[in-house]
Steps between C-alpha positions, in 0.01 A plus 500: 500500500795569730787252488568332832836630625563242772485132405590164648603201290646180647751497212637846580697568819339197668157661485588815692310814407692680225454807289342380175747435221798496737664278757500788750314390812279717714721382785810651333329836450391511866847395619664775295262763637550372855877525451461869420507500122276755334251420227729688261795276594289189443388632161862577405612150603211332315429700181205278400307611808271799514387703798156338456654154530675593825172642630322178400757301700436716806125469461527123462715474815259715700202291388685176581579624851144620551373152416748334738370367831723567799491291815689682779736286701564587862858602572708254700579621850 
């Protein structure tokens, strides 16, 4: 049985999705990547993380966005 790598607990980081066993949020991982950090830099900064954990965060974020419903708003003229 594979251990779930992304978890959410109301008692940890206000229920945000985190990497299991850490207080590192999926949001933080995505922000770091968006800011230009490499996976290697993230792993160096957070030694408890593995490449698989970073990949799980990306997969979780992609699935969350896929499930999101978007309602386009007309631009103001």
